C-alpha positions as CSV (number, residue, x, y, z in Angstrom):
1,M,51.5,47.6,-18.1
2,N,54.2,46.5,-15.6
3,P,55.1,42.9,-15.2
4,P,53.9,41.2,-12.0
5,D,56.0,41.4,-8.8
6,N,58.5,38.5,-8.6
7,R,57.6,37.9,-4.9
8,Q,55.7,34.6,-4.4
9,L,53.4,33.5,-1.7
10,S,55.4,31.3,0.6
11,A,54.1,28.3,2.4
12,A,56.9,28.9,4.9
13,S,55.3,32.1,6.3
14,P,52.3,30.9,8.3
15,T,49.3,33.0,8.7
16,R,46.6,33.0,11.3
17,D,44.1,34.9,9.1
18,V,41.4,32.4,8.2
19,D,40.6,34.3,5.0
20,L,44.2,33.8,3.7
21,L,44.5,30.1,4.5
22,G,44.5,28.3,1.2
23,A,44.3,31.5,-0.9
24,A,47.5,30.7,-2.9
25,E,46.2,27.3,-3.9
26,A,42.8,28.7,-4.7
27,L,44.4,31.3,-7.0
28,R,46.4,28.6,-8.8
29,R,43.3,26.4,-9.2
30,A,41.3,29.4,-10.6
31,A,44.2,30.1,-13.0
32,R,44.2,26.5,-14.3
33,K,40.4,26.6,-14.8
34,A,40.6,29.9,-16.6
35,Q,43.3,28.7,-19.0
36,A,41.4,25.5,-19.7
37,L,38.2,27.4,-20.4
38,A,40.1,29.8,-22.7
39,V,41.5,26.8,-24.7
40,Q,38.0,25.2,-24.9
41,T,36.3,28.3,-26.1
42,G,39.1,29.8,-28.3
43,T,39.3,32.8,-26.0
44,P,42.6,34.6,-25.6
45,C,44.1,34.2,-22.1
46,Y,47.4,36.0,-21.3
47,V,50.0,35.1,-18.7
48,W,53.5,36.1,-17.9
49,R,56.1,33.6,-18.9
50,D,59.9,34.2,-19.0
51,G,59.4,37.9,-18.6
52,R,56.9,38.2,-21.5
53,M,53.1,38.3,-21.8
54,V,52.0,35.3,-23.9
55,N,48.6,34.0,-25.0
56,V,47.9,30.5,-23.6
57,G,44.3,30.4,-24.8
58,G,42.7,30.8,-28.3
59,P,43.7,33.1,-31.1
60,A,44.0,36.8,-30.3
61,S,41.7,39.1,-32.2
62,V,42.8,42.3,-34.0
63,G,41.4,45.4,-32.5
64,G,39.7,43.5,-29.8
65,R,36.8,42.3,-32.0
66,P,36.5,38.6,-32.9
67,D,35.0,39.5,-36.4
68,Q,38.3,41.2,-37.3
69,A,40.6,38.2,-36.6
């Protein structure tokens, strides 16, 4: 899997598309909620940090099955 593109959504580039207004903040809000839910439920949640994929949620399972952790 390739790392995400380093380009960021910029508030400096205005859009007139109503569907895109507020999309960047909505994505950040959804990411925060997903990470919080992963911590609460012990579910793995992976994000890119410092060029590496790291688990910010619960413990990762071996083989993708929780009973093998």
